[in-house]
C-alpha positions in Angstrom: -19.4 -16.1 10.6 -16.2 -16.3 8.6 -13.9 -13.3 8.2 -13.0 -14.5 4.7 -15.2 -12.2 2.7 -14.0 -9.1 4.7 -10.4 -10.1 4.2 -10.9 -10.6 0.5 -12.7 -7.3 0.2 -9.9 -5.5 2.1 -7.4 -7.0 -0.3 -9.4 -5.8 -3.3 -9.7 -2.3 -1.9 -5.9 -2.2 -1.1 -5.1 -3.5 -4.6 -7.4 -1.0 -6.3 -5.9 1.8 -4.2 -2.5 0.7 -5.3 -3.5 0.7 -9.0 -5.0 4.1 -8.5 -1.4 5.4 -7.9 -0.7 4.7 -11.5 -3.9 6.1 -12.9 -4.2 9.3 -10.8 -0.8 9.8 -9.1 -1.7 13.4 -8.3 -4.3 12.2 -5.8 -1.4 10.7 -3.7 1.2 13.4 -4.1 0.5 15.3 -0.8 0.5 12.1 1.3 3.6 10.7 -0.5 5.4 14.0 -0.2 5.3 13.9 3.6 7.2 10.6 3.6 9.3 11.2 0.5 9.9 14.9 -0.2 12.5 14.0 -2.9 11.5 12.0 -6.0 7.9 12.1 -4.8 6.5 10.9 -8.2 8.8 7.9 -8.3 7.8 7.0 -4.7 4.1 7.3 -5.6 4.6 4.6 -8.2 6.7 2.5 -5.9 4.0 2.7 -3.2 1.3 1.9 -5.7 3.2 -1.2 -6.8 3.7 -2.3 -3.2 0.0 -1.7 -2.3 -1.2 -3.6 -5.4 1.0 -6.6 -4.5 -0.1 -6.6 -0.9 -3.7 -6.3 -1.8 -3.6 -9.2 -4.3 -1.7 -11.3 -1.7 -4.5 -10.6 0.9 -7.1 -12.0 -1.5 -5.4 -15.4 -1.9 -5.5 -17.5 1.3 -2.1 -19.1 0.5 -0.3 -15.8 0.5 -2.3 -14.0 3.2 0.2 -14.4 6.1 3.0 -13.1 3.8 0.7 -10.2 2.9 0.0 -9.3 6.5 3.7 -9.3 7.2 4.3 -7.1 4.2 1.5 -4.8 5.3 3.1 -4.4 8.7 6.5 -3.8 7.2 5.1 -1.3 4.7 3.3 0.6 7.4 6.5 0.8 9.5 8.5 1.9 6.4 6.1 4.7 5.7 5.9 5.7 9.4 9.7 5.9 9.7 10.0 8.0 6.6 7.2 10.4 7.7 8.9 10.8 11.1 12.3 11.3 9.5 11.2 14.0 7.1 9.3 16.2 9.6 
């Protein structure tokens, strides 16, 4: 069984979550504030853009490796900022 459908579905979910940052930014405020206590709204939109791009890149097989690298880097970036702002 191929993992292709699951990877594409994951990409769509990540992209929709990213777009949701623009539609309902208040839903992400508390999570974003823990990593970015200053300029939280700006970072909510930045995070939404990053997640949208990563999600779309996961859907396309040609950009999937780059998307996975981006996802790892994004996770590290968020983790470092949460730890730094404790």
